[in-house]
C-alpha positions as CSV (number, residue, x, y, z in Angstrom):
1,X,0.0,0.0,0.0
2,X,2.8,2.4,0.8
3,X,4.4,1.5,-2.5
4,X,1.2,2.4,-4.3
5,X,0.9,5.7,-2.3
6,X,4.6,6.5,-3.1
7,X,3.9,5.8,-6.8
8,X,0.9,8.0,-6.7
9,X,3.0,10.9,-5.3
10,X,5.5,10.5,-8.0
11,X,2.9,10.4,-10.7
12,X,1.0,13.4,-9.4
13,X,4.2,15.4,-8.7
14,X,5.5,14.6,-12.1
15,X,2.4,15.7,-13.9
16,X,2.0,18.9,-11.8
17,X,5.6,19.8,-12.1
18,X,5.5,19.2,-15.8
19,X,2.5,21.4,-16.2
20,X,4.1,24.0,-13.9
21,X,7.3,23.9,-16.0
22,X,5.3,24.4,-19.2
23,X,3.3,27.3,-17.7
24,X,6.4,28.8,-16.2
25,X,8.3,28.6,-19.4
26,X,5.6,30.2,-21.3
27,X,5.2,32.9,-18.7
28,X,8.9,33.6,-18.7
29,X,8.8,33.9,-22.5
30,X,5.8,36.2,-22.4
31,X,7.5,38.1,-19.5
32,X,10.7,38.6,-21.5
33,X,8.7,39.8,-24.5
34,X,6.8,42.3,-22.2
35,X,10.0,43.6,-20.7
36,X,11.6,44.0,-24.1
37,X,8.5,45.7,-25.4
38,X,8.3,48.0,-22.5
39,X,12.0,48.8,-22.8
40,X,11.7,49.6,-26.5
41,X,8.5,51.6,-26.1
42,X,10.0,53.6,-23.1
43,X,13.1,54.5,-25.1
44,X,10.9,55.2,-28.1
45,X,8.9,57.7,-26.0
46,X,12.0,59.6,-25.3
47,X,12.9,59.6,-28.9
48,X,9.4,60.7,-30.0
49,X,9.4,63.5,-27.5
50,X,12.6,64.9,-28.9
51,X,11.4,64.4,-32.5
52,X,8.2,66.1,-31.8
53,X,10.1,69.3,-30.8
54,X,11.9,69.0,-34.1
55,X,8.6,68.4,-35.9
56,X,7.2,71.6,-34.5
57,X,10.1,73.6,-35.8
58,X,9.9,71.7,-39.1
59,X,6.3,72.6,-39.6
60,X,6.8,76.2,-38.6
61,X,9.9,77.0,-40.5
62,X,10.3,74.4,-43.4
63,X,7.1,72.7,-44.3
64,X,5.3,75.9,-45.1
65,X,6.9,75.8,-48.5
66,X,8.2,73.1,-50.8
67,X,10.5,71.0,-48.6
68,X,14.2,70.5,-49.5
69,X,15.9,68.2,-46.9
70,X,19.3,69.4,-48.2
71,X,18.6,73.1,-47.6
72,X,20.3,75.1,-44.9
73,X,16.9,75.8,-43.3
74,X,16.2,72.2,-42.8
75,X,19.7,71.2,-41.8
76,X,19.8,73.9,-39.1
77,X,16.9,72.3,-37.2
78,X,17.8,68.7,-38.1
79,X,21.2,69.1,-36.5
80,X,19.5,69.2,-33.0
81,X,16.6,66.8,-33.8
82,X,17.3,64.6,-30.7
83,X,18.0,67.5,-28.3
84,X,21.5,66.5,-27.3
85,X,20.9,62.7,-27.1
86,X,24.1,61.4,-28.7
87,X,23.6,57.8,-27.8
88,X,21.3,57.2,-30.7
89,X,22.0,57.1,-34.5
90,X,19.9,59.2,-36.8
91,X,19.7,58.8,-40.5
92,X,18.2,61.2,-43.0
93,X,16.7,59.5,-46.1
94,X,15.0,61.1,-49.1
95,X,11.6,59.9,-50.4
96,X,13.2,57.4,-52.8
97,X,15.2,55.7,-50.0
98,X,18.6,57.3,-50.7
99,X,20.6,58.0,-47.6
100,X,21.4,61.7,-47.2
101,X,23.3,61.5,-44.0
102,X,24.0,59.3,-41.0
103,X,25.1,60.9,-37.7
104,X,25.0,61.1,-34.0
105,X,23.3,64.1,-32.3
106,X,25.8,66.9,-31.5
107,X,28.8,64.9,-32.8
108,X,30.0,66.6,-35.9
109,X,33.8,66.5,-35.2
110,X,36.3,64.6,-33.0
111,X,36.6,66.3,-29.7
112,X,38.9,65.8,-26.7
113,X,37.8,66.9,-23.3
114,X,40.2,67.4,-20.4
115,X,39.9,68.7,-16.8
116,X,42.5,71.5,-16.8
117,X,44.7,71.6,-13.6
118,X,44.6,75.4,-13.6
119,X,42.7,77.7,-15.9
120,X,42.2,81.4,-15.0
121,X,42.5,80.5,-11.3
122,X,40.1,77.5,-11.5
123,X,41.0,73.9,-11.0
124,X,39.5,70.9,-12.8
125,X,38.0,73.3,-15.4
126,X,36.6,71.3,-18.4
127,X,38.1,72.3,-21.8
128,X,37.0,70.9,-25.2
129,X,39.4,70.7,-28.2
130,X,38.2,70.2,-31.7
131,X,40.6,67.8,-33.4
132,X,39.2,68.1,-36.9
133,X,42.5,69.4,-38.2
134,X,44.3,66.1,-37.5
135,X,44.5,63.5,-40.2
136,X,42.1,60.6,-40.0
137,X,45.0,58.1,-39.6
138,X,46.3,60.0,-36.6
139,X,42.8,60.3,-35.1
140,X,42.4,56.5,-35.3
141,X,45.8,56.1,-33.6
142,X,44.8,58.4,-30.8
143,X,41.5,56.6,-30.3
144,X,43.3,53.2,-30.1
145,X,45.9,54.6,-27.7
146,X,43.2,56.0,-25.3
147,X,41.3,52.6,-25.4
148,X,44.5,50.7,-24.7
149,X,45.4,52.9,-21.7
150,X,41.8,53.3,-20.3
151,X,42.8,51.8,-17.0
152,X,45.5,54.4,-16.3
153,X,44.8,57.8,-14.9
154,X,45.5,60.0,-18.0
155,X,47.6,63.1,-17.2
156,X,47.5,64.8,-20.6
157,X,49.2,67.8,-22.1
158,X,48.1,69.4,-25.3
159,X,50.0,72.2,-27.1
160,X,48.0,74.0,-29.7
161,X,48.0,77.1,-31.8
162,X,44.8,79.2,-31.2
163,X,43.3,81.6,-33.6
164,X,42.6,84.0,-30.7
165,X,43.6,84.6,-27.1
166,X,41.1,82.6,-24.9
167,X,38.9,84.6,-22.7
168,X,38.1,83.8,-19.1
169,X,35.3,81.1,-18.9
170,X,35.8,80.0,-22.5
171,X,35.7,76.2,-22.7
172,X,35.5,75.2,-26.4
173,X,38.3,75.6,-28.9
174,X,37.4,74.8,-32.5
175,X,39.8,76.4,-34.9
176,X,43.1,75.0,-33.5
177,X,46.2,73.3,-34.8
178,X,47.7,70.7,-32.6
179,X,51.5,70.7,-32.2
180,X,51.9,68.1,-29.4
181,X,49.7,65.7,-27.5
182,X,51.4,63.9,-24.5
183,X,49.7,61.3,-22.4
184,X,51.5,60.3,-19.2
185,X,54.8,61.6,-20.5
186,X,54.3,59.6,-23.7
187,X,54.0,61.6,-27.0
188,X,51.1,60.2,-29.0
189,X,50.9,62.9,-31.6
190,X,53.3,65.6,-33.1
191,X,52.3,68.0,-35.7
192,X,54.1,70.5,-37.9
193,X,52.8,73.8,-36.4
194,X,54.6,77.1,-36.7
195,X,53.9,80.2,-34.7
196,X,52.9,81.0,-31.1
197,X,51.4,78.0,-29.2
198,X,49.8,77.5,-25.8
199,X,49.9,74.4,-23.6
200,X,47.0,73.1,-21.4
201,X,47.5,70.3,-18.9
202,X,45.1,68.2,-17.0
203,X,43.3,64.9,-16.7
204,X,41.6,63.3,-19.7
205,X,37.8,63.2,-19.3
206,X,36.3,62.1,-22.6
207,X,36.9,61.6,-26.3
208,X,34.1,61.8,-28.8
209,X,34.2,61.1,-32.5
210,X,31.9,60.3,-35.3
211,X,31.5,56.7,-34.3
212,X,33.1,56.3,-30.9
213,X,32.7,57.7,-27.4
214,X,35.2,57.2,-24.6
215,X,34.3,58.5,-21.1
216,X,36.9,58.2,-18.4
217,X,36.2,57.8,-14.7
218,X,39.3,58.6,-12.6
219,X,40.1,58.0,-9.0
220,X,41.9,61.3,-9.0
221,X,40.5,64.5,-10.5
222,X,43.8,65.9,-11.7
223,X,47.6,66.0,-11.5
224,X,47.6,68.3,-8.4
225,X,45.4,66.0,-6.5
226,X,47.5,63.0,-7.4
227,X,50.6,64.7,-6.2
228,X,49.1,65.7,-2.9
229,X,48.0,62.2,-2.2
230,X,51.4,60.8,-3.2
231,X,53.2,63.1,-0.8
232,X,51.2,62.0,2.2
233,X,51.9,58.3,1.6
234,X,55.0,56.5,3.0
235,X,57.8,56.4,0.5
236,X,57.9,52.6,0.8
237,X,54.3,52.3,-0.5
238,X,53.7,52.8,-4.1
239,X,50.7,55.0,-5.0
240,X,48.5,53.2,-7.5
241,X,46.7,55.4,-10.0
242,X,43.5,53.7,-11.2
243,X,40.9,54.6,-13.8
244,X,38.1,53.0,-15.7
245,X,36.5,54.0,-19.0
246,X,33.3,53.5,-20.8
247,X,34.0,52.8,-24.5
248,X,31.1,52.8,-26.9
249,X,31.5,52.0,-30.6
250,X,28.6,53.2,-32.8
251,X,30.0,51.9,-36.0
252,X,27.9,48.7,-36.0
253,X,24.8,50.7,-35.3
254,X,25.5,53.0,-38.2
255,X,26.4,50.1,-40.5
256,X,23.3,48.1,-39.5
257,X,20.9,51.0,-40.0
258,X,22.4,51.8,-43.4
259,X,22.2,48.2,-44.4
260,X,18.5,47.9,-43.5
261,X,17.7,51.1,-45.5
262,X,19.8,50.2,-48.5
263,X,18.7,46.6,-48.8
264,X,15.1,46.7,-47.4
265,X,13.9,50.3,-47.5
266,X,10.3,49.7,-48.5
267,X,9.8,46.7,-46.3
268,X,11.7,48.2,-43.5
269,X,9.7,51.5,-43.3
270,X,6.4,49.7,-43.7
271,X,7.2,47.2,-41.0
272,X,6.4,49.5,-38.1
273,X,3.2,50.4,-36.4
274,X,2.1,53.9,-35.6
275,X,3.5,54.9,-32.2
276,X,1.3,57.0,-29.9
277,X,2.8,58.9,-27.0
278,X,1.5,61.7,-24.9
279,X,2.2,65.1,-26.4
280,X,3.2,64.0,-29.9
281,X,1.0,66.5,-31.6
282,X,3.0,67.6,-34.6
283,X,3.7,64.4,-36.6
284,X,3.1,60.7,-36.9
285,X,5.8,58.3,-35.6
286,X,6.3,54.6,-36.3
287,X,8.1,52.0,-34.2
288,X,9.7,49.7,-36.7
289,X,10.2,46.0,-36.2
290,X,13.5,45.4,-34.3
291,X,16.4,43.7,-36.1
292,X,19.7,42.1,-35.2
293,X,23.1,43.1,-36.7
294,X,26.4,41.5,-35.8
295,X,24.9,39.9,-32.7
296,X,23.3,43.1,-31.3
297,X,19.7,44.2,-31.1
298,X,18.4,47.4,-32.6
299,X,15.1,49.3,-32.3
300,X,14.2,52.1,-34.7
301,X,11.7,55.0,-34.7
302,X,10.7,56.5,-38.0
303,X,9.3,59.9,-38.7
304,X,7.8,60.8,-42.0
305,X,8.6,64.3,-43.4
306,X,5.5,65.5,-45.1
307,X,5.6,68.0,-47.9
308,X,2.0,69.3,-48.6
309,X,3.2,71.1,-51.7
310,X,3.5,67.7,-53.4
311,X,-0.3,67.5,-53.7
312,X,-1.2,68.4,-57.2
313,X,-4.9,69.0,-56.4
314,X,-5.6,71.0,-53.3
315,X,-8.9,69.2,-52.9
316,X,-7.3,65.8,-53.3
317,X,-8.2,63.4,-50.5
318,X,-5.8,60.9,-49.2
319,X,-6.3,57.5,-47.7
320,X,-4.0,57.6,-44.6
321,X,-4.3,53.9,-44.1
322,X,-2.3,53.0,-47.2
323,X,1.5,53.4,-47.6
324,X,1.1,54.4,-51.3
325,X,-1.1,57.4,-50.4
326,X,1.3,58.6,-47.7
327,X,4.3,58.3,-50.0
328,X,2.8,61.0,-52.2
329,X,3.3,63.5,-49.4
330,X,6.7,62.3,-48.3
331,X,9.8,64.6,-48.8
332,X,11.9,62.1,-46.8
333,X,12.2,60.1,-43.6
334,X,14.2,60.3,-40.4
335,X,15.2,57.0,-38.8
336,X,16.5,57.0,-35.2
337,X,18.0,53.7,-34.0
338,X,19.3,52.6,-30.6
339,X,21.6,49.7,-29.8
340,X,20.9,47.1,-27.1
341,X,23.4,44.6,-25.8
342,X,22.2,41.4,-24.2
343,X,18.6,42.7,-24.1
344,X,17.0,39.3,-23.9
345,X,19.3,38.2,-21.0
346,X,18.9,41.4,-19.2
347,X,15.1,41.2,-19.6
348,X,15.2,37.6,-18.2
349,X,17.3,38.6,-15.2
350,X,15.0,41.6,-14.4
351,X,11.9,39.5,-14.9
352,X,13.2,36.7,-12.6
353,X,14.2,39.3,-9.9
354,X,10.9,41.0,-10.0
355,X,8.9,37.7,-9.8
356,X,11.2,35.6,-7.7
357,X,9.0,35.7,-4.6
358,X,6.0,34.7,-6.6
359,X,7.6,31.7,-8.2
360,X,9.1,30.6,-4.8
361,X,5.6,30.7,-3.2
362,X,4.2,28.9,-6.3
363,X,6.8,26.2,-5.9
364,X,6.0,25.6,-2.2
365,X,2.3,25.6,-3.0
366,X,2.6,23.0,-5.7
367,X,4.5,20.7,-3.3
368,X,1.7,21.0,-0.7
369,X,-0.9,20.4,-3.4
370,X,0.9,17.3,-4.6
371,X,1.1,15.9,-1.1
372,X,-2.6,16.7,-0.3
373,X,-3.9,15.1,-3.5
374,X,-1.7,12.0,-3.2
375,X,-2.9,11.2,0.3
376,X,-6.5,12.1,-0.2
377,X,-8.8,9.3,1.0
378,X,-11.4,7.8,-1.3
379,X,-14.9,9.1,-0.4
380,X,-17.7,6.6,-0.1
381,X,-20.0,5.7,-2.9
382,X,-22.9,6.7,-0.7
383,X,-21.7,10.3,-1.0
384,X,-22.3,10.1,-4.8
385,X,-25.6,8.4,-4.2
386,X,-26.7,11.2,-1.8
387,X,-25.7,13.7,-4.4
388,X,-27.8,12.0,-7.1
389,X,-30.9,12.1,-4.8
390,X,-30.4,15.8,-4.3
391,X,-30.2,16.4,-8.0
392,X,-33.4,14.4,-8.5
393,X,-35.0,16.9,-6.1
394,X,-33.6,19.8,-8.3
395,X,-31.0,20.7,-5.6
396,X,-28.1,21.4,-7.9
397,X,-25.9,23.2,-5.4
398,X,-25.3,20.1,-3.3
399,X,-21.4,19.6,-3.1
400,X,-19.7,16.7,-4.9
401,X,-16.2,15.5,-4.5
402,X,-14.3,15.7,-7.8
403,X,-10.7,15.5,-6.6
404,X,-10.3,11.7,-7.2
405,X,-8.4,10.5,-10.3
406,X,-9.9,7.0,-10.5
407,X,-13.2,5.5,-11.7
408,X,-15.1,7.1,-8.8
409,X,-13.6,10.4,-9.6
410,X,-14.7,10.1,-13.3
411,X,-18.1,9.1,-12.1
412,X,-18.3,12.1,-9.7
413,X,-17.2,14.5,-12.5
414,X,-19.7,13.0,-14.9
415,X,-22.5,13.5,-12.4
416,X,-21.4,17.1,-11.8
417,X,-21.4,17.8,-15.5
418,X,-24.8,16.2,-15.8
419,X,-26.0,18.4,-12.8
420,X,-24.7,21.6,-14.4
421,X,-26.1,20.8,-17.8
422,X,-29.5,19.9,-16.3
423,X,-29.5,23.1,-14.3
424,X,-28.5,25.1,-17.3
425,X,-31.2,23.4,-19.5
426,X,-34.0,24.1,-16.9
427,X,-32.7,27.7,-16.5
428,X,-32.7,28.2,-20.3
429,X,-36.2,26.7,-20.5
430,X,-37.5,29.2,-18.0
431,X,-35.7,32.1,-19.7
432,X,-37.1,31.0,-23.1
433,X,-40.7,30.8,-21.6
434,X,-40.2,34.3,-20.2
435,X,-38.8,35.6,-23.5
436,X,-41.7,34.2,-25.5
437,X,-44.1,35.7,-23.0
438,X,-42.5,39.1,-23.4
439,X,-42.4,38.7,-27.2
440,X,-46.1,37.9,-27.2
441,X,-46.7,41.1,-25.1
442,X,-44.7,43.1,-27.6
443,X,-46.6,41.6,-30.5
444,X,-49.9,42.4,-28.9
445,X,-48.8,46.0,-28.1
446,X,-47.6,46.4,-31.7
447,X,-50.8,45.1,-33.2
448,X,-52.8,47.2,-30.9
449,X,-50.8,50.4,-31.6
450,X,-50.6,49.8,-35.3
451,X,-54.4,49.1,-35.5
452,X,-55.0,52.2,-33.5
453,X,-52.9,54.3,-35.8
454,X,-54.3,53.0,-39.0
455,X,-58.0,52.7,-37.9
456,X,-58.7,56.4,-37.9
457,X,-57.5,57.1,-41.5
458,X,-59.2,54.0,-42.8
459,X,-62.5,55.1,-41.2
460,X,-62.2,58.6,-42.7
461,X,-61.4,57.1,-46.1
462,X,-64.4,54.7,-45.9
463,X,-66.8,57.5,-44.8
464,X,-65.7,60.1,-47.3
465,X,-65.7,57.5,-50.1
466,X,-69.4,57.0,-49.5
467,X,-70.0,60.7,-49.4
468,X,-68.2,61.1,-52.8
469,X,-70.7,58.7,-54.4
470,X,-73.7,60.6,-52.9
471,X,-72.5,64.2,-53.2
472,X,-73.6,66.1,-56.3
473,X,-71.7,69.3,-55.7
474,X,-68.5,69.1,-57.6
475,X,-66.6,71.4,-55.2
476,X,-67.5,69.3,-52.2
477,X,-66.7,66.1,-54.1
478,X,-63.2,67.4,-54.7
479,X,-62.8,68.4,-51.1
480,X,-63.8,64.8,-50.1
481,X,-61.3,63.4,-52.6
482,X,-58.5,65.6,-51.2
483,X,-59.3,64.3,-47.7
484,X,-59.3,60.7,-48.9
485,X,-55.9,61.3,-50.6
486,X,-54.4,62.9,-47.5
487,X,-55.5,60.0,-45.3
488,X,-54.1,57.5,-47.8
489,X,-50.9,59.5,-47.8
490,X,-50.8,59.3,-44.0
491,X,-51.2,55.5,-44.2
492,X,-48.5,55.3,-46.8
493,X,-46.1,57.4,-44.6
494,X,-46.9,55.1,-41.6
495,X,-46.1,52.0,-43.6
496,X,-42.9,53.5,-45.1
497,X,-41.9,54.6,-41.6
498,X,-42.5,51.1,-40.3
499,X,-40.3,49.7,-43.1
500,X,-37.5,52.2,-42.4
501,X,-37.7,51.3,-38.7
502,X,-37.6,47.6,-39.4
503,X,-34.5,48.0,-41.6
504,X,-32.7,50.2,-39.1
505,X,-33.5,48.0,-36.1
506,X,-32.3,44.9,-38.0
507,X,-29.3,46.9,-39.2
508,X,-30.1,45.6,-42.7
509,X,-29.3,49.0,-44.2
510,X,-26.1,50.5,-45.4
511,X,-24.9,54.0,-44.3
512,X,-23.4,56.4,-46.8
513,X,-20.6,57.8,-44.6
514,X,-19.2,61.2,-45.5
515,X,-17.9,64.4,-43.8
516,X,-21.1,66.3,-42.8
517,X,-21.2,69.9,-41.5
518,X,-24.1,69.9,-39.0
519,X,-24.3,73.7,-39.1
520,X,-25.6,73.6,-42.6
521,X,-28.2,70.9,-41.7
522,X,-29.4,72.9,-38.6
523,X,-29.6,76.1,-40.6
524,X,-31.7,74.4,-43.3
525,X,-34.0,72.8,-40.7
526,X,-34.6,76.1,-38.9
527,X,-35.3,77.9,-42.2
528,X,-37.8,75.2,-43.2
529,X,-39.7,75.6,-39.9
530,X,-39.7,79.4,-39.9
531,X,-43.4,79.4,-40.7
532,X,-44.1,77.4,-37.5
533,X,-42.0,79.8,-35.4
534,X,-43.9,82.7,-36.7
535,X,-47.3,81.0,-36.5
536,X,-46.8,80.1,-32.8
537,X,-44.8,83.3,-32.0
538,X,-42.0,81.1,-30.7
539,X,-38.7,82.8,-29.7
540,X,-35.7,81.0,-31.1
541,X,-32.4,81.1,-29.2
542,X,-29.6,79.6,-31.3
543,X,-25.9,79.1,-30.3
544,X,-24.4,77.5,-33.4
545,X,-20.8,76.6,-34.2
546,X,-19.5,74.6,-37.1
547,X,-19.2,70.9,-36.4
548,X,-18.0,68.4,-39.0
549,X,-18.6,64.8,-38.3
550,X,-18.3,61.5,-40.3
551,X,-21.9,60.3,-40.8
552,X,-24.8,59.6,-43.2
553,X,-26.0,63.0,-44.2
554,X,-29.6,62.1,-45.0
555,X,-30.2,60.1,-41.8
556,X,-28.5,62.6,-39.5
557,X,-30.7,65.2,-41.2
558,X,-33.8,63.1,-40.2
559,X,-32.7,63.1,-36.6
560,X,-32.1,66.9,-36.4
561,X,-35.4,67.7,-38.2
562,X,-37.3,65.3,-35.8
563,X,-35.7,66.8,-32.7
564,X,-36.4,70.4,-33.8
565,X,-40.0,69.7,-35.0
566,X,-40.8,67.9,-31.7
567,X,-39.6,70.8,-29.7
568,X,-41.7,73.3,-31.7
569,X,-44.8,71.0,-31.6
570,X,-44.7,70.8,-27.8
571,X,-43.8,74.5,-27.2
572,X,-46.8,76.8,-26.4
573,X,-47.4,80.0,-28.2
574,X,-45.0,82.8,-27.1
575,X,-42.5,80.5,-25.4
576,X,-38.9,79.9,-26.4
577,X,-36.8,77.1,-28.0
578,X,-33.1,76.8,-27.5
579,X,-30.9,75.2,-30.1
580,X,-27.2,74.6,-29.3
581,X,-24.4,73.1,-31.6
582,X,-20.7,72.8,-30.9
583,X,-18.0,70.4,-32.0
584,X,-19.1,67.8,-29.4
585,X,-22.9,67.9,-29.1
586,X,-26.2,68.9,-30.6
587,X,-29.0,70.0,-28.2
588,X,-32.6,71.2,-28.5
589,X,-34.5,72.5,-25.5
590,X,-38.0,73.9,-25.3
591,X,-40.0,75.7,-22.8
592,X,-43.0,73.6,-22.0
593,X,-44.4,70.7,-19.9
594,X,-41.9,68.2,-18.6
595,X,-42.0,64.5,-19.4
596,X,-43.3,62.3,-16.5
597,X,-40.4,60.3,-15.0
598,X,-42.1,57.0,-15.7
599,X,-42.3,58.1,-19.4
600,X,-38.7,59.1,-20.0
601,X,-37.4,55.6,-20.7
602,X,-40.5,54.8,-22.9
603,X,-40.2,57.8,-25.1
604,X,-38.0,56.0,-27.6
605,X,-40.4,53.1,-28.0
606,X,-42.5,52.5,-31.2
607,X,-45.8,54.2,-31.3
608,X,-45.2,55.8,-27.9
609,X,-46.7,59.3,-27.3
610,X,-46.4,61.1,-24.0
611,X,-49.5,63.2,-24.4
612,X,-51.7,61.7,-27.1
613,X,-54.5,64.2,-26.3
614,X,-52.2,67.2,-27.3
615,X,-50.2,65.3,-29.9
616,X,-52.5,63.9,-32.5
617,X,-49.9,64.6,-35.2
618,X,-47.1,62.2,-36.1
619,X,-47.0,58.5,-36.3
620,X,-45.3,57.8,-33.0
621,X,-42.3,56.3,-34.9
622,X,-40.1,59.4,-35.2
623,X,-38.1,59.0,-32.0
624,X,-37.8,55.2,-32.5
625,X,-36.3,55.9,-35.9
626,X,-34.0,58.5,-34.4
627,X,-32.8,56.0,-31.8
628,X,-32.1,53.4,-34.5
629,X,-30.1,55.9,-36.6
630,X,-28.0,57.1,-33.6
631,X,-27.4,53.5,-32.5
632,X,-26.1,52.7,-36.0
633,X,-23.7,55.7,-35.8
634,X,-22.7,54.7,-32.3
635,X,-23.6,58.2,-31.0
636,X,-24.5,58.9,-27.4
637,X,-28.0,60.4,-27.1
638,X,-30.8,61.0,-24.6
639,X,-33.6,63.2,-23.2
640,X,-33.9,64.9,-19.8
641,X,-36.2,67.3,-18.0
642,X,-34.7,70.7,-17.3
643,X,-35.8,73.7,-15.3
644,X,-37.2,75.2,-18.6
645,X,-38.8,72.1,-20.0
646,X,-37.4,69.2,-22.0
647,X,-33.9,68.8,-23.7
648,X,-33.1,66.3,-26.4
649,X,-29.4,65.8,-27.4
650,X,-26.9,63.6,-29.1
651,X,-23.1,63.6,-28.8
652,X,-20.5,62.7,-31.4
């Protein structure tokens, strides 16, 4: 028996741990994907914020005319497109995919930064030297030397010829000629420079070039500090100068981005999805599909440079969902890429650190579950029998043991399934009976209302048709015929309204969507009802602003006409009607009797009239049709009682 129990533990533990391993592996995979996605999107947000500042300047200064991405006006704002973020590579591409330039932000020339020992009375003052005048071969030699000696505290001396006498506080020297460059008493460059020169001494801080960046972190801030520390130490102890450096090579990032653009320009720029970030109001940005190049991971943000002067027809409409339409407006593209090292492994490490406590608790919980299930005692068959009796009495909530994994467990689960299905069937049967009862009530109400609406005109037609046969006076006969035709027209309108309502409610109707200016519709509606305003001496108060929406012109016109005509119909002589339209909402409010609270929800029903004694006009279908139209447009709408009377509205 113990052997069987032990075997059961192994089986259950193996199955549970296998399931746990599968779930855990999948969760780790999804977690890594989420962390990578969050990392890329977070960095993309920073890029987009910087690009949006550039886009604002681009729109205000360049895009007002025909765009030339090689012009001085464009290049002046493009030079600072990333607002000083020189860790990312930006690439300017024309509309045909030809690369115009690839660069890092703020890095236009090789620059050496040192902390001067003494400069106009200041110590550790940062000075920047532009080394553009040096040959490329010598620059590469200097770069390699600094990388090789990155662990040594770099006491540097640079002798240069300046084009002017430096002023106090001046930190950058651009137009210079380098005569000597000495690093820890080792000459690393000598140039043929004639004339008066000036020497600066200090500690190397950073070196920046087109594709490399070396930042030094020293244990001593300068030569003076090193000397003071050395003097305090015993002569038998050797003072150790230490330093570390961060060396970043951007050549792979540049080459990889250029490779993607040159080989896969169309596919590359269309691989991204539009990236939405708070505050990016001036352009559209796209986060492209990440790619790998030489074992490193890269994420790229694309900005499309639009040139509206490329539109041949000013009234030409563009489908912004297709790449072909957007290419018609493109003067070029800006690609900004960022390099990631070991992104997957770092995401895995961070994910495991963040979720370590959860997985540890889950592991302990699984062990406890395995032991509990393995040692669970078989419950008597009488328990299942008792459960079956309760089910026979329609007591479906009686508990049943389903933790077993043998024949009795299968039987228990089958009985539980049968119980739930039986309960569900009985519940569905009751609901169906209730629904049929409600439908029968609706049918009776509809037949009653429709009969009531059509009975009066049919009676009038029947009565006057008999009078037409008996009447000898031609004038009266024509009057009777006009009455018959009017009532027949009323029946026809009722039937057509019923057909329209049926199509709208079944959504078996197509909307002709277009850009509609509601101001024009409201003006036309008010003009058509001017006679009623004058007849009832109604004061019209209109606050109307232009509001353009995407909707079916004819059907929205039906809604507005119905709202306004209802307001005029229920407004007493000499009272006021208020019509309001803005870019968010259309409202009609009238001064008159309020709708009873128990009638507010019913007002949108078919054939429902709040005051049938005062409102003999209409079919009772107008608001039901309006409801169906607004539902098709997915607009918010409603009616409410106000201090003045009743207000109908819909929002878009």
